[in-house]
C-alpha positions as CSV (number, residue, x, y, z in Angstrom):
1,M,-0.2,0.3,0.0
2,L,0.9,3.7,-0.6
3,K,2.2,5.2,2.7
4,Y,0.1,8.5,3.3
5,P,1.3,11.5,5.2
6,N,-0.3,12.1,8.6
7,D,-2.5,14.8,6.9
8,P,-6.2,13.6,7.4
9,D,-7.0,14.8,3.9
10,S,-3.7,13.0,2.3
11,A,-5.6,9.7,1.8
12,S,-8.2,11.3,-0.4
13,K,-5.8,13.7,-2.3
14,R,-2.8,11.1,-3.3
15,P,-4.8,8.7,-5.2
16,N,-6.7,11.7,-7.1
17,K,-3.4,13.3,-8.1
18,L,-1.9,9.9,-9.2
19,R,-5.3,9.1,-11.3
20,R,-4.8,12.7,-12.8
21,Q,-1.1,11.9,-13.7
22,T,-2.1,8.8,-15.2
23,Y,-4.7,10.5,-17.5
24,I,-1.9,13.3,-18.6
25,V,0.4,10.3,-19.4
26,W,-2.4,8.7,-21.5
27,T,-3.0,12.0,-23.3
28,G,0.8,12.3,-24.0
29,S,0.7,8.6,-25.5
30,A,-2.2,9.5,-27.8
31,L,-0.1,12.8,-29.2
32,I,3.0,10.6,-29.7
33,G,0.9,8.0,-31.5
34,I,-0.5,10.8,-33.7
35,G,3.0,12.1,-34.2
36,K,4.6,8.7,-35.4
37,L,1.6,8.2,-37.7
38,V,2.4,11.5,-39.5
39,I,6.0,10.6,-39.7
40,G,5.3,7.5,-41.3
41,L,3.0,8.8,-43.7
42,L,5.5,11.7,-44.6
43,S,8.1,9.1,-45.0
44,S,6.0,6.5,-46.5
45,S,7.2,3.6,-43.9
46,F,4.9,1.3,-43.1
47,F,6.9,0.0,-40.4
48,T,6.4,3.3,-38.6
49,C,2.9,3.4,-39.2
50,I,2.8,0.0,-37.8
51,N,4.3,1.2,-34.5
52,A,2.1,4.1,-34.5
53,F,-1.0,1.5,-34.6
54,Y,0.3,-0.4,-31.7
55,T,0.7,2.7,-29.6
56,F,-3.3,3.2,-30.4
57,G,-3.6,-0.4,-29.5
58,I,-2.0,0.1,-26.1
59,L,-4.0,3.3,-25.5
60,T,-7.2,1.3,-26.1
61,A,-6.1,-1.4,-23.8
62,K,-5.7,1.4,-21.2
63,L,-8.9,2.8,-22.0
64,C,-10.8,-0.5,-21.1
65,L,-9.6,0.4,-17.8
66,F,-11.3,3.8,-17.6
67,P,-14.6,2.7,-16.1
68,A,-12.6,1.1,-13.1
69,M,-10.9,4.1,-12.6
70,A,-13.6,6.8,-12.9
71,K,-15.8,5.3,-10.2
72,R,-15.8,2.8,-7.4
73,L,-16.8,-0.8,-8.6
74,D,-16.9,-4.2,-6.9
75,L,-13.4,-6.5,-7.4
76,S,-15.4,-8.6,-9.8
77,A,-15.9,-5.8,-12.0
78,E,-12.3,-4.4,-11.9
79,K,-11.1,-7.7,-12.6
80,R,-13.6,-8.1,-15.7
81,Y,-12.2,-4.7,-17.0
82,C,-8.7,-5.8,-16.4
83,R,-9.4,-8.8,-18.7
84,Y,-10.5,-6.8,-21.4
85,A,-7.3,-4.6,-21.4
86,G,-5.2,-8.1,-21.1
87,W,-7.1,-9.3,-24.4
88,V,-6.6,-6.0,-26.1
89,L,-2.7,-6.0,-25.4
90,I,-2.6,-9.9,-26.4
91,A,-4.4,-9.0,-29.6
92,S,-2.1,-5.9,-30.2
93,S,1.1,-7.8,-29.6
94,L,0.2,-10.8,-31.8
95,L,-0.7,-8.4,-34.7
96,Y,2.9,-6.7,-34.2
97,M,4.3,-10.2,-34.0
98,L,2.5,-11.2,-37.2
99,Y,4.0,-8.0,-39.3
100,S,7.3,-9.0,-37.5
101,L,7.2,-12.3,-38.7
102,H,6.4,-11.1,-42.4
103,Q,9.1,-8.5,-42.1
104,W,11.7,-11.2,-41.3
105,F,10.7,-13.4,-44.0
106,H,10.1,-10.7,-46.6
107,P,12.4,-8.0,-45.8
108,S,12.5,-4.5,-47.2
109,N,15.1,-2.1,-46.5
110,I,14.2,0.7,-44.0
111,Y,16.1,4.1,-44.5
112,Y,15.1,7.3,-42.9
113,P,16.4,10.6,-43.7
114,I,18.3,12.2,-40.6
115,Y,15.3,14.6,-40.0
116,L,12.6,12.3,-39.9
117,A,15.3,9.6,-38.1
118,L,15.7,12.1,-35.4
119,G,11.9,13.0,-35.1
120,I,11.2,9.4,-34.7
121,A,14.1,9.0,-31.8
122,A,12.4,12.0,-30.1
123,F,9.0,10.5,-30.4
124,T,9.9,7.3,-29.0
125,F,12.4,8.1,-26.4
126,T,9.5,10.4,-25.0
127,E,7.0,7.6,-25.4
128,L,9.4,5.3,-23.4
129,T,9.8,7.8,-20.9
130,L,6.0,7.9,-20.4
131,D,5.7,4.3,-20.2
132,I,8.6,4.2,-17.6
133,R,6.7,6.8,-15.6
134,G,3.5,4.9,-15.7
135,V,5.3,2.0,-14.3
136,F,6.7,4.1,-11.4
137,L,3.4,5.5,-10.6
138,T,2.1,2.2,-10.0
139,R,5.0,0.3,-8.9
140,K,3.6,0.1,-5.3
141,S,0.3,-1.4,-5.8
142,R,-0.8,-4.8,-6.3
143,T,-4.6,-4.3,-6.9
144,P,-6.1,-5.0,-10.2
145,V,-6.0,-1.9,-12.3
146,P,-2.6,-0.4,-11.4
147,F,-0.9,-4.0,-11.8
148,T,-2.6,-4.0,-15.3
149,L,-1.4,-0.4,-16.0
150,K,2.3,-1.6,-14.8
151,C,1.8,-4.6,-17.3
152,I,0.6,-2.6,-20.3
153,N,3.3,0.2,-19.9
154,L,5.9,-2.3,-19.7
155,A,4.8,-3.8,-22.7
156,A,4.5,-0.6,-24.6
157,S,8.1,0.2,-23.7
158,L,9.6,-2.8,-25.1
159,I,7.8,-2.1,-28.4
160,C,9.2,1.3,-28.6
161,L,12.7,-0.2,-28.1
162,V,12.3,-1.9,-31.7
163,L,11.4,1.5,-33.4
164,T,13.9,3.5,-31.4
165,Q,16.8,1.0,-32.8
166,T,15.5,1.4,-36.1
167,A,15.7,5.1,-36.3
168,I,19.1,5.3,-34.3
169,L,20.9,2.9,-36.5
170,S,19.2,4.4,-39.6
171,F,21.5,7.7,-39.5
172,S,24.4,6.1,-37.2
173,A,26.3,5.7,-40.4
174,D,25.8,7.7,-43.5
175,G,24.0,5.4,-46.5
176,I,23.9,2.2,-44.5
177,S,20.2,1.2,-43.5
178,V,19.1,-1.3,-40.7
179,P,19.0,-4.7,-42.0
180,P,15.2,-5.4,-42.0
181,E,15.6,-9.0,-41.1
182,T,16.8,-7.6,-37.7
183,N,14.0,-5.4,-37.1
184,G,11.6,-8.5,-38.0
185,R,13.5,-10.8,-35.2
186,F,13.5,-8.0,-32.3
187,G,10.2,-7.3,-33.3
188,I,8.8,-10.9,-32.8
189,L,10.9,-10.9,-29.3
190,M,9.4,-7.9,-28.0
191,G,5.8,-8.7,-29.2
192,C,6.2,-12.2,-27.7
193,V,6.9,-10.7,-24.2
194,A,4.4,-8.1,-24.6
195,A,1.6,-10.9,-25.4
196,L,2.8,-12.8,-22.5
197,L,2.4,-9.6,-20.4
198,G,-1.4,-9.7,-21.4
199,I,-1.8,-13.5,-20.9
200,V,-0.5,-13.0,-17.1
201,I,-3.1,-10.3,-16.7
202,V,-5.9,-12.5,-18.2
203,L,-4.7,-15.5,-16.2
204,R,-4.2,-13.4,-12.9
205,F,-7.6,-12.0,-13.1
206,G,-9.5,-14.9,-14.6
207,R,-11.1,-15.8,-11.1
208,K,-14.3,-14.4,-10.5
209,T,-14.8,-12.4,-7.2
210,H,-17.9,-10.9,-5.6
211,V,-17.0,-8.2,-3.1
212,N,-19.8,-5.7,-2.4
213,A,-18.5,-2.0,-3.6
214,S,-19.6,-0.4,-0.1
215,A,-17.0,-3.0,1.6
216,L,-14.1,-1.6,-0.4
217,P,-12.2,1.5,0.9
218,K,-13.2,5.0,-1.0
219,N,-9.7,5.0,-2.9
220,R,-8.7,1.6,-4.1
221,F,-7.6,2.6,-7.2
222,F,-3.8,3.1,-6.1
223,E,-4.0,1.6,-2.8
């Protein structure tokens, strides 16, 4: 549990503050996804667009948790929304793996002009920072919603590494592009781990538990 100061109002203020910070992180993730999609379209890079769509998939998984964050629910309902988020994470990761598998066996060269590569690197590093921040916000909680958010943020950070590697290496040496089969293998590995995190969420909250909402603490989201 989070340790609150002796201030009698802190128990109610701290969860609300963390909830607001979580919403801000989500908004940042949405803007980053749009930015990556725009860069992908400008550079005619289907690879970058796929990474942008994965960001939107991650955001969709997080939005599945919104009802459980916006109001107090019983434990069974919280777990249900967590399972929804887990299934979305699994589906997004499997689709990413499918694209990476195609890229491995049917490689095509990926090269970005330096200004686009720098833009991609900036977006992915920012997204990685936001994902790590999300993990940090929920690191001490073991209740369903924060645990699910932690797994989703970790999965997103893993996929970020694939695009970050591509962007950095594409301008690390003039005229040398990243071997596409490398992106494919790395994407399969990271996508597999991300899908496993989704499976962990589904299995962890697969058991139905009926608890009266009135018996729960007032602020159980970041408890």
